[in-house]
N, C-alpha and C positions, 0 to 999 in steps of 0.2 A: 421433315424438312430436309432437302438435299441441296447440294451445291454441285452443279454440273460443270466443274472445271476439268481441265485435262491434266492428268498427273503422269509422271514418268516412273516406270517400274524401277525399283532399286534406290530411289532417292528417299531421304528422311524428311518428313514434313512435321512441323510443329503445329498443333491444332489446339485452339481454346474456344471457349464459348463466352459470348457477351450477352448480358441481360440489360434491357433498356426499359425505362418508363419515363413519365413526364418530368421526373425529378433529376434523372441522370442515367448513368450506365455503370456497370461493373463487369470486369472480365475475370474468368476463371484462370487458374494456373494452366499451363500448357502441358500437353502430352505429346511425346514423339511417336510418330507412326511411320513405318516403312511400308511402302506399297510393294507387295511381293506375292508371288503365287508359287506353286510347286514347280520344279524344273520341267522343261519340255522333255518329251520322250527321247532318250538317247539313241544313237546309231547302233547297228548290230555290233557285237563284239568281233574282234579279229584274233588271229593267233599266230604264233611263231613256234616252230618245232625243229629240233635238231636231231630227232630220232631217239633221244633219251628222255626228253621232257616236252610237255606241251604247255606253252605259256599263253594265257588268255589275256587280251588287252582290251580295256574299256576306256572309251574317250568321253570327256565331259560333254554334256548336252549343248545344243546351240545356245540355249538360254538357261541360266541358273534360276530364273524366276525372280531375280532381284535380290536374292539372298545366297550367300556362299554355299557351295556343296559341302555337306558335313559327313556324308557316308555314301558308299556304294554297296549294293547287294547283288551278288552273282549267284545264279542258279544254274545247275548243270543236270542234264539227263544223260546217263551213260548208255542207255539203250532205249529204244522207242517204247518198250513196255514198262519202263520205270517211271515213277513220279519224279517231279523236280526235287533236287537236293540243294539246299542252301549251302554253298561252299564258302561264302565270304560275306561279311556284313550281317545285316538284319537288325542292327541297332546303330545308334549314332556313334559308331566307333571306328569306322574304317574309311580312310581316305586313300587307300592303296588301289590304284586303278589297274594293277597287274597281278595276276594270280597264276601260280605254277601248279598244275594238276599233280597231286601227290599219289593218286591212285595208280596202281599198276595198269597201264594201258598197253595194248599190243600194237605192233607196227601196223599201220593201215586202219586202226580203229577210229571210227567216227563218234563224236559226242555232239550233243546239242546244248547250246549255252544262250542265256539271256541275262540282262541285268537292268537295274534301275538306280536312280540317284535320289538322294534325300537332301533337302535344305530345311530351314527353320519351320517352313509351313507344311512339310510332309514329303511323301514319296512321289516320284514321277511314275508314269506308266512304265511297264517293262518294255525294253527294246524288242524289236523283232528278233526271233531266235536265229542263230547261225549254226550251221553244221561245220564243225572244225575237226581236222584230221591229224592224228599222230603219225608223222612221217619224218623221214630223214633222207640224206643223200644215199644213192645206191652204193653197194659195195664196190671196191675197186675192180675194174674189169681185168681179166687176164691179159697178158702180153699177147699181141697179135702173132700169129704163126705165119711164116713165109711159106708160100705154096709154089709160086713160079714167077718169072719175070721175062720181059722181052726188052728190046731197045727203047720202047715207048711206054711200057706199063709194068706195074707190079701187082700181083695177086696175093692177097693176104687172107688168112682165115681169122674170123672174129667169133669169139664165144660169148653168147649173151650172159649177163650177170645172173647169178642164182638168187641173190637177195636184193630186192629193190627197196627195202626198208619202208614198205607201206605205200609207195606211189609207183605207178607203172613207169618204166623207162620209156620215154617218148622218142628218144633219138640217140644215136651214137655219133661221135665226131672223130675224125682221123686227124691227128696232128703230125707234122713232119718238120724236120729241121731243113736247113738250106743245102743239105748234101755235103757239108764240110765237117762231118764227124771225125 
């Protein structure tokens, strides 16, 4: 026997059973039921890096399935030939959506990361994996060197930076004051 009513995910419903015969009716005590499912698949993780640390950021899924998120589980692969390593979570114990990689990473190193969320009903599917890179700002460029000048132009020598901290230098900018030094 089913009841084809429309229910809303996340609401608590009280349900009881009534028994009827030609003499009368009697109803059971009620039970509270929350309509919920596992969380939806979360988005890919993102990262921030300052050249010293790589921080992985996990965002809550679009839907928690009607039950609060109680844990995140983060898995990382440090090279394509490695198996996934659980770095965070795995049990109903971690609500921290930010993870700082403690392993010694080299500048420019890529890692692959994915995560999932858990609520009362279980784990979501894993997010799509994301490739995240340990990078930092390039080293400070050397002071430009004066080469020559005319009444309308100045020619300077610019030396490319030696250490890009893991990310290619895509451009150089020249700054100048108003000539009132």
